[in-house]
C-alpha positions in Angstrom: -174.1 -8.5 -35.3 -176.4 -11.5 -36.0 -173.7 -13.4 -38.0 -171.1 -12.5 -35.4 -173.1 -13.7 -32.5 -174.3 -16.8 -34.3 -170.6 -17.9 -34.2 -171.2 -18.9 -30.5 -173.9 -21.4 -31.6 -171.7 -22.7 -34.4 -168.9 -23.2 -32.0 -171.2 -25.1 -29.7 -172.5 -27.3 -32.5 -168.9 -28.3 -33.3 -167.5 -28.4 -29.8 -170.2 -30.0 -27.6 -170.2 -33.5 -29.3 -166.4 -33.4 -29.6 -165.9 -32.4 -25.9 -168.3 -35.1 -24.7 -166.4 -37.8 -26.7 -163.1 -36.5 -25.5 -164.3 -36.5 -21.9 -165.5 -40.1 -22.2 -162.4 -41.3 -24.0 -159.6 -39.4 -22.3 -161.1 -37.7 -19.3 -162.2 -34.1 -18.5 -158.7 -32.6 -18.4 -158.1 -33.5 -22.1 -161.4 -31.9 -23.0 -160.3 -28.6 -21.4 -157.0 -28.7 -23.3 -158.6 -29.3 -26.6 -161.2 -26.7 -26.0 -158.6 -24.1 -25.2 -156.1 -24.7 -28.0 -158.3 -23.2 -30.8 -158.8 -20.1 -28.8 -155.1 -19.6 -28.3 -154.4 -20.0 -32.0 -157.2 -17.6 -32.9 -155.9 -15.0 -30.4 -152.5 -15.2 -32.0 -154.0 -14.8 -35.5 -156.0 -11.8 -34.4 -152.8 -10.0 -33.4 -151.9 -9.6 -37.1 -155.3 -8.2 -38.2 -155.2 -4.4 -39.0 -157.6 -2.3 -36.9 -159.9 -0.4 -39.3 -160.3 3.3 -38.7 -163.3 4.0 -36.5 -166.4 5.1 -38.3 -164.8 4.8 -41.7 -168.0 3.3 -43.2 -170.4 5.6 -41.4 -172.3 8.2 -43.3 -172.8 11.5 -41.4 -176.4 12.2 -40.3 -178.4 14.9 -42.1 -177.0 18.3 -41.3 -174.0 16.9 -39.4 -170.3 17.3 -40.5 -168.4 14.4 -41.8 -166.1 13.4 -38.9 -165.2 9.9 -40.1 -161.6 10.9 -40.5 -161.4 13.4 -37.7 -158.3 13.2 -35.6 -157.7 14.4 -32.0 -157.1 13.1 -28.5 -159.5 10.5 -27.3 -161.2 11.1 -23.9 -160.1 9.0 -20.9 -162.0 5.7 -20.2 -163.5 6.9 -16.9 -165.0 10.0 -18.5 -166.4 7.9 -21.4 -168.1 5.4 -19.1 -169.5 8.1 -16.9 -170.8 10.0 -19.9 -172.5 6.8 -21.2 -174.1 6.2 -17.8 -175.5 9.7 -17.8 -177.4 9.1 -21.1 -181.0 7.8 -20.5 -181.4 6.1 -23.9 -178.2 4.1 -23.4 -179.1 3.2 -19.8 -182.6 2.1 -20.7 -181.5 -0.3 -23.5 -178.8 -1.8 -21.2 -181.2 -2.3 -18.3 -183.5 -4.1 -20.7 -180.6 -6.2 -21.9 -179.8 -7.0 -18.2 -183.3 -8.3 -17.6 -183.1 -10.4 -20.8 -179.7 -11.8 -19.7 -181.1 -12.5 -16.2 -183.7 -14.7 -17.8 -181.4 -16.5 -20.2 -178.8 -17.1 -17.4 -181.5 -18.5 -15.1 -182.8 -20.8 -17.8 -179.3 -22.0 -18.8 -178.3 -22.8 -15.2 -181.5 -24.3 -13.8 -183.5 -25.7 -16.7 -181.8 -29.2 -16.7 -182.2 -29.5 -13.0 -185.8 -28.3 -13.3 -186.6 -30.9 -15.9 -185.0 -33.6 -13.7 -186.5 -32.7 -10.3 -189.8 -31.2 -11.2 -190.7 -32.9 -14.5 -189.1 -36.3 -13.8 -186.9 -36.3 -16.9 -183.9 -38.6 -16.8 -180.7 -36.7 -15.9 -178.9 -37.4 -19.2 -181.9 -36.5 -21.3 -182.5 -33.4 -19.3 -179.0 -32.1 -19.9 -178.4 -33.2 -23.5 -182.0 -32.5 -24.6 -182.0 -28.9 -23.3 -178.4 -28.4 -24.5 -179.5 -29.5 -28.1 -182.4 -27.1 -28.0 -180.2 -24.2 -26.9 -177.6 -24.9 -29.6 -180.1 -25.2 -32.5 -182.3 -22.3 -31.4 -179.2 -20.2 -30.7 -177.9 -20.6 -34.2 -181.3 -20.2 -36.0 -182.7 -17.5 -33.8 -179.5 -15.3 -33.8 -179.0 -15.6 -37.5 -182.7 -15.0 -38.4 -183.0 -12.2 -35.9 -180.1 -10.3 -37.4 -181.6 -10.5 -40.9 -185.1 -9.6 -39.8 -183.8 -6.6 -37.8 -182.1 -5.3 -40.8 -185.1 -5.9 -43.1 -187.4 -4.0 -40.8 -185.2 -0.9 -40.9 -187.0 0.1 -44.1 -190.0 0.7 -42.0 -188.5 2.4 -38.8 -185.2 3.8 -37.7 -185.9 2.1 -34.4 -186.5 -1.3 -36.0 -183.9 -3.0 -33.9 -185.5 -2.0 -30.6 -189.0 -2.5 -31.8 -188.1 -6.0 -33.1 -186.1 -7.0 -30.0 -188.8 -5.8 -27.6 -191.6 -7.5 -29.6 -190.0 -10.9 -29.9 -188.8 -10.8 -26.3 -192.3 -9.9 -25.0 -193.7 -12.7 -27.2 -191.2 -15.2 -25.6 -192.6 -14.5 -22.1 -195.8 -16.5 -22.3 -194.0 -19.4 -24.0 -191.4 -19.3 -21.2 -194.2 -19.4 -18.6 -195.8 -22.3 -20.5 -192.5 -24.2 -20.6 -192.1 -23.9 -16.8 -195.8 -24.5 -15.9 -197.0 -27.2 -18.2 -196.6 -30.7 -16.8 -196.8 -32.6 -20.2 -193.6 -33.1 -22.3 -195.7 -32.7 -25.4 -196.4 -29.1 -24.2 -193.3 -27.9 -22.4 -190.7 -29.1 -24.9 -192.2 -27.2 -27.8 -192.7 -24.2 -25.6 -189.0 -24.3 -24.6 -188.1 -24.4 -28.3 -190.3 -21.4 -29.2 -189.2 -19.4 -26.1 -185.5 -19.9 -26.8 -185.9 -19.2 -30.5 -187.6 -15.9 -29.8 -185.2 -14.9 -27.1 -182.1 -15.5 -29.3 -183.6 -13.5 -32.2 -182.9 -10.2 -30.3 -179.2 -10.9 -29.8 -177.9 -9.2 -33.0 -180.5 -6.4 -33.2 -180.1 -5.2 -29.6 -176.3 -5.0 -29.9 -176.7 -3.1 -33.1 -179.1 -0.7 -31.3 -176.5 -0.1 -28.6 -173.8 0.6 -31.3 -176.2 3.1 -33.0 -176.8 5.0 -29.8 -173.2 6.3 -29.6 -170.6 7.8 -31.8 -167.9 5.8 -33.6 -165.3 6.6 -31.0 -167.5 5.3 -28.2 -168.6 2.0 -29.6 -166.0 -0.2 -28.0 -166.6 1.4 -24.7 -170.4 1.2 -25.1 -170.3 -2.5 -25.8 -167.8 -3.1 -23.0 -169.9 -1.3 -20.4 -173.0 -3.1 -21.7 -171.4 -6.5 -21.4 -170.2 -5.7 -17.9 -173.6 -4.4 -16.8 -175.7 -7.3 -18.2 -173.5 -9.9 -16.5 -173.3 -8.0 -13.2 -177.1 -7.5 -13.1 -178.2 -10.5 -15.2 -176.7 -14.0 -15.4 -174.4 -13.6 -12.4 -177.2 -13.0 -9.8 -180.1 -14.9 -11.4 -178.9 -18.5 -10.7 -178.2 -17.6 -7.1 -181.5 -15.8 -6.6 -183.4 -18.7 -8.1 -181.6 -21.0 -5.8 -182.5 -19.0 -2.7 -186.1 -18.8 -3.9 -186.1 -22.5 -4.4 -184.9 -23.1 -0.8 -187.6 -20.8 0.5 -190.4 -22.5 -1.5 -189.7 -24.9 -4.4 -187.8 -24.9 -7.6 -191.0 -25.1 -9.6 -192.1 -21.8 -8.1 -188.6 -20.2 -8.1 -188.1 -20.5 -11.9 -191.3 -18.5 -12.5 -189.2 -15.4 -12.0 -187.7 -16.1 -15.5 -190.8 -15.3 -17.5 -191.2 -12.1 -15.5 -187.7 -11.0 -16.3 -188.3 -11.8 -20.0 -191.4 -9.6 -20.0 -189.6 -6.8 -18.2 -186.8 -6.9 -20.8 -189.3 -6.7 -23.7 -191.3 -3.9 -22.2 -188.1 -1.8 -21.5 -186.9 -2.3 -25.1 -190.3 -1.2 -26.5 -190.2 1.8 -24.2 -186.7 2.5 -25.5 -187.9 2.4 -29.1 -190.6 5.0 -28.3 -188.2 7.3 -26.5 -185.3 6.9 -29.0 -187.7 7.7 -31.9 -187.9 11.3 -30.5 -184.1 11.9 -30.4 -181.9 12.8 -33.4 -179.6 10.3 -35.0 -176.0 10.1 -33.6 -173.4 11.5 -35.9 -170.4 9.3 -36.7 
């Protein structure tokens, strides 16, 4: 999951400088065309990939039958989604993920504007500087977080959630410092540390969601999770911060971000405690 999600950062590292140059040289329309073409080629290539049997590499839990090669009719999508929503462990992890995505979405949308309006950073520097931080920390944090989450499994079956909750909670004070400190020598390093810690949980928390369900439910579990975190997270957060900014100031409005980060970390730590008391899910 860490390697898979780090692909987003790798794509940004390659694409952002190229797209900026294309926009400057040929205009923004050419940039969109070049950005879309690789995706179309990749989509065509994926059509030829064989779909591996679900759960083929899963080992049955202790005392559970081996159902890796079991056949039978799959339940309908509506029943699967309703069943997932009825499970407290799954709901809790996804709600924590939504709070985390709320914070990331708010930072991504408003941070360049915040640096420009509140901290007096030049517009070009505010955009490119923050973009560079997100790209680098996204790659390093996602890749390192995936490895660390796997390494810590030797100490706890709930290592993914313990790790995700801990690093996310640690990111909260750095996010607050990044938004409250007036000096560039303070807020820029704080942004780097906060983003690095936040991206570290990307791989482990998705692995935790996969581990909460059976092999036949994994695609549905990830799909429902993605829908929920965007619906409750990065879709409303820019709008809410904008409304709060209109009511007070942008400097005060963005302070909701560290709060959301802290909520996400606490919810994941609570999930780790509760999930430690439940049996492992069979394949």
